C-alpha positions, 0 to 999 in steps of 0.5 A: 076660896080654893085659892085662899086655900079655905077649903072648907068653905070651897066644899060648903059652896059646891053643897050649895051649888048642888042644892041649886042643881037639884031644885032648878029644872022644878023652878024653870018649869014652875016658872015657864022658861021654855014658854017665856024665853023659847030661844033660850036653851036652859039644858045648854046652861045646865051643861055649862054650870054642872061642867065647872060645879063638878069638874073645873072647881073640884079639880082647881081644889085637887090642884091647890090642896096638894092632893097629888104630886103633879097636879096639871097631868092628873087634873087635865085628865079629870077636865078633858075625860069629862068633857068628853063625857059632858059632850056624848050624846048618850051622856043622860040616857032619858029613858025608862032607866034614867042612866048615866053613861060613863063615869057621872063626873061626880069629882066633887064628892071625889075631891071631899073624900080625898081631901078627908081621908089624906090617903097620899099623893100617890093614891090620890093621883091613882084614883082620879086617874081610874075615875078619868079612865072610867068616863070612856067605859060606856057602863050605866050608873044610876041617876038618884032622884030618877031611877024607878028601881028602889028609888025611895030606899035610894034617896033616903040613904042618900039623905044620910049620906049627905048628912055625913058629908056635911059632917065631915065638910065641918069637921075639915081639915081633921075629919075622923077616919071612922067617919070617912069609912062609915061615910062610904056605905052609900057610894058602895051602895050606889056603885052595886046598884048601878053594876046590877042595873047595868048589868041586867040593861044589857042583858035584857038588850 
């Protein structure tokens, strides 16, 4: 769909893939995959699929949609920085806090906003480069569905935001600017919550 320049369909497929990603662990545990296939590393497969879903395909969309003035170096920055991030042993902190370390490669979401907002190639390139750099900054980012702090509120707000994102995709390529702006409430909430909890965690350590 990206090569066909049907970006609405490409983003809808990414939504489906995100739903699969949110439920595959539950299904695997329910079917006792680890017991039935002890030689199979589901976590490794999950990381491979996540990289394709959240990094490679969004970079392909950025390139094919002409969202940046020079696609090769920008997309390379997305791909290489996230490859580094995925390979870090502390990329997912499986502790009581449940944090991602470094910008958690939400490129699918970033691509939706850049395509919907049409901020211009130079601004889009700047945003992508800043986020690529944030992969290397070892701040903690909330794992939305597993965080013990404000988990219910985070999931509820995330559900409302998810409906707004689906509405944005349905309106593509002519997304109302007001919808884009209002929908930013959740990314702002997520960033503020992540930075506050990361600061508190750092203070405790």
